[in-house]
N, C-alpha and C positions, 0 to 999 in steps of 0.2 A: 501495500500500500503509500512532498511538494508543499511549499508554504504559501498560502494565500488566504483570502478571506474565507474561502470555503474549501473544505478538504477534498482533494480530487485525486489523491492516490493513497494507497494503503500506507499508512504511516507505520506504523508499526503493525507488523502482522501480529498484533496481540489479540488473537481471535477469542481467547477465553475472556478477555476483558470486554470485547464486543458483546459476548453473550451475557455477561454479568451486568452490563450497563444498559441492556435493552429497555429496562424500565425507567432509567433516569436520564438518558440523553446520549448523544453521539460523541464519543470520545475523540473520534477522528476530527470532527469539525472543531471541537474545543482546542485540540492541539494545534490545528492549523491557525486558529485565531491567535493563540499564544505566540507561535513562532512568527507570525506576521508582525505582531507588535514588537518582537525582538529585532526583526529586520530593520525597522525604522531607526534603530539606535546605532547602526553601523554604517561606515562610509563605503561606497562601492569602489572596487579597485580594478574592475574589468576594463581593458583597453577598448576603445571604440573605433580603431582604425578600420577602414573599409578596403580590403585587398581584392585582388583578382586571384583566382585559383591557378596554381602553377602545375605543370605537367608532372604526373607521378613517375614517369619513366626516368627522368633525370634524378629525381629525389631518391629513387630506390636502386640506382645503379651501384655496382660494387665499389667504385671509387668514393661515391658519396657516403655510403654506409661505413666505409673504413675510416672516414674522417669524423663521423658523427659520434659525439660523446654524450649527448643529451644533458650537458651541464646546465643549460638554461631551463630545460624541463625539470631537471632535478631540483634546481633552486625554487622554481615556481611551485612544485609539488610540496616541498618542505614548508614554504610560506603559507600555502593554502591549507595544509594539514594542521598547521599551528592555529590558523583561524578557527578550524573546527573545535579544537580543544580549548581555546581561549575565549571564544565568542558564542559558540553554539552548543554548549552543554555536553560535549563529547569527552569521555574520560580518556580514551586512547584510540588511535587510528593507525592502521597499517595499509600500505598501498603498494601496487606493483604495476608495471607496464611491460607488455610483451610485444615484440615487433618481429614478424617473420620467424617465429619460433624461438626467439631469444629474449629472455627476461633482461631488459635493458636498464631498468632502474627499479628499486624498491626501497621502502623506508618506513619509519614509524615515528609517532609523536604522542606525547601525553604521558599519563601516569599508569603504572600497572598495579602491583600490590601496594597496599596502604603503608607498609613498612619500608618500601623502597628497596627490598632485598632481591627482587627478581626483575631484571631489566627487560624491556620489550625487545624482541628480536624478530627476524623474518620468519621464524618458526613458531612464534606464539600463536596459538589457535583461537579462533573466534567462532561462535555460532553464526551460521550464515542465513538462518531463517528460511524464508521462502525461495531464496536462490537455490535451495535444495531441490526445488521442483524441476530444475533443468537436468539434474541427475536422473530423476524419475522419467522425464520426457525422453532422454537419451536411451534409457533402458528399454522403454516401450518401443522406440524406433528401432533399436537393435533387433528386438524380437520380431518386429514387423519385417525387417530386411530378411530375416531367416524364414519368413513365411509361417511363423508360429502365431502371429497375431495379425488380424486384418483391422486396419484403423477404422474401417466403416462397418465392421461386423459387431453385432450387439455384444455387450460385455457379458451378458448371461451365458453366452456360449463358452466362456472361459472360467467364470467364477460360480461354482455351484454354491447354493446357499444365499446368493444375492437376490433379495426380494424386497418389495415395498408395497405399501397399501395402495399405491397408485399404479395401475397397469401400464402407464406410459413408460415406466422404468425399463421395460423390455426393449425400448428403442434406443437406449443410451449406448453409445459406441466409445471405444478408446479415444478417438479424435475429440469427441465432446468432453471427455475428462480433461484433455490437455489444452483445449481452447476455452474452457470455462462455460460451455454451453449445454451442460448436461441437464440443467433444470433442478439439480439438487439444491437444498436450502442454503447450505453454506459450510458450517463448521460444527462438527460434533467433537468437542475437545475436553470432555470430562477427564481429569487427571492427566492431561497432556503436558502441562507446564509445571515441572517439579524441580526441586532443589537437590542436585546430585543423587538422583534416583531414576534408574532406567526401567522402571515399571512399564510393561507393554500393554497395560489396560486399554488405553485409548485406541491403539491399533487393533487389539484383539476383539473389542466390543463394537467396532464400527458397523459391521454387517447387522448386528442386533439393533443398533440405533437406527439404521436406515430402514429396517423392516417395519418400524412403527411410524414412518414418515410418508408424506405425500410430496409430489414435486411442486415447485412454484411456477413452472413454465413447461411448455412442450420441449422435449429434448431437441436441441439444435436451433431453437427459436432466436435466442440472443445470448451473448456472452456476458456473464457477470461473475466477478471473482469468487472462487469456490475452493476452499481447502479440502472438503470431503472428496471432491473429484480426484485429487492427487493422492489421498490416502487409499482410495479405491484403486487407483492406478498402481500404487505400491503393492497392494494385494494381488492385482492382476499379474504383475511381474513375478511375484512369488509363486502363484498358482501355475503359470505357464512354464517358468524356468525350473521349478522344483527346488529352488534355493531361497533361503531367507534373504531379504532385501539388502542387508548389510554385506553379506557374503557376495551377493551378485555384483554390487557396484564396485567392490574391491577387485574382484576377479576380472571384470570386463571394462572398468573405467579407470579407477585410481591406480591400479598396478601397471597397466600398459602406459599410462601417462606419467609414471613416476611421481605420483601425488602422495608422498609418504606422510604428509601432515594433514590428511583428510580422513576423518573418522566419524563414527556415529556413536550414540549413547551405548549401544550394545558392544562396542569395542572397549568400554570402560576406560576412556582416555585419562591419562595422568593429569589431575587437576593442577599440578604445578606447571604444566605446559599451556594452561588456558589463560586468556586475558583476564585481568582483575575486573570485577563487576561492582557497581554501586547503584543504589536506588536513591533518587533525589531527596525523599523525605525520611530516609533511614540513616542513622549514624553508623559509619563504619563500612567495611567491605562486606559484600554479599557472597556466599559460596556459589559454586558453579550452577548454571541453569541448564536443565535438561528438557528438551522438547521431544516427546516420545511418539510423535507422528513424523517419522524420519523422512518419508517421501514428500511430505508437505512442507516440512520446515525444521528438521532435526539434525542436519549434518553440521559438523565442525570442519573448518578449513583455515587456510591462510590466504593472504592476497596472492602470493606467488603460486600456490597450488591452483587457485581459481584462474590465474593467468594461464597456467598450463592447460587447464580444462578448456579454456576458450579455443584452443587449437582444433577442437572437434567442430567448431563452427566457422573456421577459416580455411578448412581443407588441409590442415596440417596433421591430422590424426585419422587417416583413412582406416587404420587398423581397428579403430574404435567405432567409427560411424562413417558411412560413405558421404561424399559431398552432396550427392543427390538427396539423401535424407536430411542433411543439415539445411539444404536449401528449402526443402519442403517445410521444415520447422519455421522458416522465416517468411512464410506467405501470409497474406492478409486474412487471417482466420476471423478477425473481429467483424468483418464486413457482412452484417445481416441487415435486413430492412429496418431494424429498430435502432441501429447505431447512428449517431449524429453524422451530418455531412462532413467531408474532409476539412480539416483545419490543423494548424500547428498544434502538436500534442505530444504528450509523454506517456500515453496509455492507448496502445493499439495492439491487441493480442495476436501473437502467432501461436504455435504449439509450444507451450511452456513460457514463452517470452511475454513480459509485460508490454513491451512495445517493439515493433519491427520497423518503426520509422521515428526513432528518438530525435526530438528537437534538441539542439539546433543543427544537427549534422546535415539535414536536408538543405540548409542554406548554403552549404559548400558542395552540394551535388553528391553527397555520400549517404549510403544506407547504414543505419546504426541500429543494433539490437541491444536490448537491456533487460535485465531481471534483477529485482531488488528483493530484500528480505528484512523483516522486522520480527523479532521475538519481544519479550518483555524488556530484555536487557542488552541484547545483541542486535546488530544491524549490518547490512552488506549491500553491495551493488557490483554487478558485472556489466560492463559496456563493451560491445564488440563491434569492430568495423570490418566486416568480412572482405570488402573490396580492397582494403588497404592491408589485410593480414595483420591487424593490430587489435589489441584489447587492453583495457585497464580494469583492475579490480580494487575495491576498497572495502575494508571490514572495520567495524568500530565497536567499542564498548560505550554505550550511551549514544545520544544523538538520534538520527533517523536515517533510513535508507535513502531518502531524497537528498540529504546532504552528501551521503556517500556517492550517489549517482552524479551529483554536480561536480564533486572532486574528481571522480573518474573521467568525466567528460572534459574537464579543464586540463587534466594531465594529457589526454589524447590530443586536444586542440593545440596545447603548447608543443607537443611532440611533432604534430603535423606542420606547425609553423617552423620549428627548428629544422625539420627535414626539407623545408622548402616546398611542401605540397600545397600549403596555403601561405599567403604573404602576410596575413594578419587576421584579426578577429572582426567579424561582422558586428555592426552596432546592435544594441538592444532594440527590440521591436515594441510597438504599441498599437492599440486599436484606434487611437485618436480621441481627443476630448470631444464631448458632445457638441454638435453644431445645431443650434436651435431650429426646430422645424415643427409644423403643425402636425399633431398626432391624430390619426384617424380614430373615430369613436369606437371602431371595432376592437381596438386594443384594450378597452375597458373590461372586456369579458375575461381577461386573464387575471384579474384581481381574484384573490382567494387564498385558501390554505394549501400549502404544498408540503409533501412529506418525503423523507428519505429514511434510511435505516436509523432508528432511534432518535429521530428529530422531526420537527415541523417548523415551518416558517410562514409568516403572513406576508403576502404580496399585495400591496395596494398601489393602484395606478390612478392618478388624478387626470382630469380632463385637460390639464395644462401640460401633460407629458412628463410628469415626475413620478418615478416608481420608487417605493421604499420597500425594503426587505427586512423584516423583523423576526429574529429567531426566538422561539419559545424557550430555548435552553440558555443557561447563563453564558455570557459572552463578553469579551473585552470590547467588542464592536457590535452591539446588539441591533443597531439600526443603520442600514446602509442605503444610500440614495443614488439613483441612476436617472439619467435624463434622456428623453427621446431625441434621436438625432436624425439627420437627413438620410441615412442609410436604412432607416426603418428599424433600428436596434436601439436599445437603451445602453448608454455608456456611463461608466464611472467618471467622476470629475477629473481624475488623473489620466484617463484614457487607457488604463491597463486592463480593464475588464469590459466586456460587451455581453449583453443579455438579450435573448429573444425567446419566443414561445413557439413550440411545435406540437401540433396534434397529429399523432401517428395513426397508422391504419388500424391499430388495436383500439382506437378510441380514447387513449390516454393522452393527456396534455402534459408536456414536459417543459420545465425551465431549463433552457440551454445556456450555459455559461462558457465563454471563451476568455482566457486570461493569460497575460504575461506577467510573471512575478520575478522581480530582481532579488536575488539573495546576495547582499553585498559581500564582495570578496570571492564569491563562488560561481556566479553566473546567473543565467535567467532560465526559468522554467516556463514552458508553455502548456496550457491545459485546455481541453475542449471536452465537455461532457454534459449529459443530462444530469443536472444537479438534484432535481426533485420532480415529483409528479403531483398533479393537482388531485386533492382528495375532497370527498363530499361529506358533509356532516351526517350523522346517524341519529335518528330519533330512537331513544331507548324507552322501554316500558318503565313506569315509575318505580316499580319494585327492583328491577335490574339496576337502574341508575342509583337508587339508594344503597344497594349492596356495594357498588363500586365506589361511591363517594366515601363509604366507611373505610375503604382501603387507601384513599387519597392521602399522600404524605406519609404513609406507613413505611417503615424500614423492614426489609426482609434479609435474614441472615443465612449465609451459605452453610449447608449441612453435609454434603456428600463428596467434598474434595478430600483427597488423601492428606495425611498429616504433613507431608513434605511439599504440599502445593504452594506455588508462588502466589496463588489467589489470596492466601491468608496474609501475605505481606502487602499486596497491591490493592485489592478491592474485595473484601470478604462480605460486604453487604451492599444492598441496592435499595434506593428509595423509589417507591412507585408514585407517579404523578399523572393524574388525569389531565388531558389536554385542556387548557383554558381557551385555546383558539378554535378547537375543532370538536364540537359536541359529539359524544359517542365514541371517542378514541382515547387510548392511552398512548400518547405520542403517535407513532405511525401505525399502531395496531388498532384495528376496528373491533369494538366490543360486540361479540356475537351471542352472549348469554350472561347469566349471573356469574358464571365462573370461567368464562373463556373469552379470549381475544385473539385475532389472527392478523398477521401482516400480509397484505396482498400486493405489495409493491412490485412493479415490473419495470425496473430501471437497469439498463445495461451498464457495464463498467464497474464502478465501485459503490455507488450510492444505494444500490439495492441488494447489497451482499448480506450474508448472514442473517436471514430472516428466521424468526422463531415466534411461535405462538405462546400464549400464557394460559395455563390451566391451574385453577385453584381447587383444593379439596380440604376437607376437615377430617381430622383423626384425633381421637382422645382429647377433644376440646380445643385443639390447636389448628390454625389455618396454615396450609403449606402451598407453595408455588412451584410448579414444574415448568422448566423452560429449557428446551434444547439439551436435555439430559442432566441439567442442573436442578437441584432441589434446594429450596430455601424455606425458612419458617418466618411467620409474621412476628413482629417485635412484641406483640401482646403475649406471646408464649414464652418470652425470655424473662426470667425472674431475676431479682437482685441476688448477688453473690452472698452466700452464707459465710460470714467471717468469724466463725468460732476459732478458738485457739488452735484446734486441730480439726480437720475435716477431710472428706474423701469425695472425689468426683470420679464416676465410673462411666465409660462409654457404653451406651446401650447395645443390645443384640443387633440392632439395625446397623451399627457402625457409624451412625450420624454424630457429627460434632455436637458438643454441649456448649451453649452460650449463656453468659450471665452479664447483667448490667452491674455497674459499680455505683453505689449510692454516694451522695455527698458526705454522709457521716463516715463512710469507709475510705474516702479519698485520703491519701497520705499514709495509709497503713502499708506495712511491708509484709509481703507474702513470699515464703519459700516454697517451691514446688518440687516434689520428688516424683519421677516418672520412669517408665520403662523406655528402652531405646526406640521402640516402635510407636512413638507418640510425640506430640508437640503441643505447645500452648502459645498464645499470642495475646498481647495487651494493646488496647487502643484508647486514644484520648476521646474527649467528647465530640470531636469532629470526625472520628473514624480513622485517624491517622495511626498507623502501626508504630508503637513505641518500642516494642520488644517482640521478637519471634524466636522461640527456642531453637528452631532448626538452624538459624544463623548463630545463636548461642552467645556465650560470653558472660552470663550471669546466672547465679543459682537462686537469686531472690530479686523481686521487683517491687517497686512502689506503685500502689494502685492509684490511678488518676480519677478524681471525682468526676462523675458524669460519663465515664468511659465504659468500656466493656472488656470482657475476657472470653476467649474461646479455648476449649480443650478438644483435641482431635487425636484419633488413634484407632487401632484395631478394636473390634468389638470386645468388651470385657476389660479393656485397659483401665487401670486405676491410677489416679493422681492423688498423692498425699500432700495436703496443704497445711502449712504452719504459719500462723499470723502472729507478727510481733507488734 
């Protein structure tokens, strides 16, 4: 999953967070707004020279290559990597450039372990998140080359046990898994993001999760980012090859390419070889992050190894994949009737690729491919120029994959300039400031409430041609103004963004935003996407409305994540909010009954990803919420902590976590907790920020915060002994 007013690329592939925040708002939009605000504080350093392109023949001649040292590119890479660590919240960064099969530069910047005992090196490994999807894609394409898989043959032909409640699932093909058009809802990631724990639960239970789901669209209708498609592709590789996925990629990808520092959680990599991790609101270093959906986002690697991997896509690794298959992966798979018209963009799917036409390389007459990845704590980007036989890879602890993509692109542009392939850098682009024009009255029909995953926005258009966009979710920039211009579009006052409205053949009306966003010191991002679709209010029966209003503002606490889950650090609870702008909705989810709500969005790209319904039920007097495999409990069932001098907490037979609130009178008390190894507890302040998580460790007693909460997680029957001082 770019920094702009509206989130237009996966920022972090933090899919578990997307699931947990479905009730409370869209984390992607919020992060985009925060980063946009940060961008305004930094001076731009990009050159604006306008060159002409130089012939590649002279630049790649043997004599030219012999003289080329890439010193200017090396210096630029160091400076821009430092910008990441000093300005954009990145802890450490590692980068590499490969040119015609030779790694011509690599480097590192930032801090590693908190004590400063382990220096960053070219062999320090990082989680690459969704860049792992390219390994899965290559594996599927290898099996297709061998005639063992037909890209357009239904997946049910290969995976026995794959079934869904929706009969359309029989139409899903491997191609649809790889181009995000399968129609699957998005992300089934219970127990997928763990701390130094390679539990295979999320992989093993996927088919069971899918068996209870329906599709959100006809298979092949349109492409919208989908993690489950790649986990299903991982299972496809295993079933067809007869090997586990980790063994497969080592034998057929990493070993032939000499990628000795590329591993998966099942390799149990040495934590001392991993980049140091930090979470913004938690004091101290965090242990290693494990993403146990390997084919969707769980591989570890280095920038140099990813650079070696790029040879698969530039024709330098025919022993791994034929050039014909690599070219097939780079075709315009995103082009369906529902995709917006062509415009400068950073999101246009191929097979596996996020974009097969990455901006700004088209400005130089070059085709560029990219794939990025975000976990909770790691980020990565691979940018490949197949026509120039060049690629750059960037991996980071902290930051975002968009920053990584910009750094990789900048390294490539600097190298192209140093080689003489381009004479300089193109200027930044804009859509132009609005030019006053009379707006036709027909535009007024587009006023209304628009929704995207986990968010809604109010669009109002005045007869004077002024459009305002107000988000229902908390935002640093909650109200944005655009003005009608002579080209029939609405433009932002700075000219960076342009908005129009499109009613597609499916009858849905979409808000189409095109935008150029300058990230000072790193370059410019171009985006074009359907940002939201128009929703209609829903009249609810009085009884149903009353039941839902009783839930409005209630907090729901996570119950069924494993005791090692990062969710207990990042977001263990979620607050439900009825939409104030759109009657009958919980944000983007339409209420269908007293205890159910569904998301019916049909938005290609990113803004319609990870859809999930809400189902409430009562048991033993407590209300529970089920959402995409996650189970939460209403705050009314969470009782105050019992603070006797000595007490015991026991995990029930269900294995669900035990939550307690901390009263004002107990605030400041010191509690010592004794537990078994297969258990954890975490303490939160009154705002829900994690103050202590025992999996991270470091203390055997904690001070209770007034108004906060505490959770105990572990195997069924696990006991916690508490001593209060």
